[in-house]
C-alpha angles and dihedrals in degrees: 000000000000111000091221095053117110092235092054092047090051096047091043093055094039101047118353099051100018108183094227103035101034106025095028092225119148095024094146096067090034091062098030103046101033095086094093126039095219093051092045092052093050094045089051090052092049092049091046091053092048089048092052095048093041091050093053092045093045091053091053093044092049092051089050092048090049090052093053093037094241102122090140086077095059096099093052092044092049092051091051092050092047092049091051092049092050091050089054092049092046093052091046094050093044091052099042103034117019090173092057089045089056093044094053091045116166092355093075096062088038089068083085090067095038103129091207090070094047089044090054092056093046094045094050090049094049091047092051094232117180120231097275093043089051092053093047090047089052092048091050093046092047091047090049091049091050092045092053092048094048095046091049092047090051092050092048090048092053092047091060087071095051129085105245126185113252090239094070102032120123122000096007092057092044091054092047090051091050091051093049091046090050091051091049090054089055085075088073090064089090090066089068093075 
């Protein structure tokens, strides 16, 4: 598969180089919000939306910065765009679903500092993706982020029914699960060709 094709870019971001399980970006919401399946799904959707909007804006900003020869400002510009996108999502969620706003708690405004979103903008810039490649990359990365959250939430839900030794309950078990899940996603590396 051609590494510049949209399908390859999507599969690469979704499975092969999953932001959470391969690059270890966005671990804070991955561990903090994955306790309930409904919360994990909604957080994944919010992060995916912010990734998509930030990706489109980052592409435009980078083209503008290239035109005026000020690419040294890209990091600052990306952070400002991401913060604005998160504020829009936060206001939307607070207005439309106060229960979800309460369930996500501090993790919703922390999307601003989610390194997966900043990493997305920096990766697409360094790979010289065009506009459509950037959007597909964002969709794949957001889908991969959501997939990792939902799988982890499902595993944690099933483990509530199991008898677990006190030694590994809580955070220790969650970290072990994350490590095993990350290793299982390494199996997708063969798809990269």
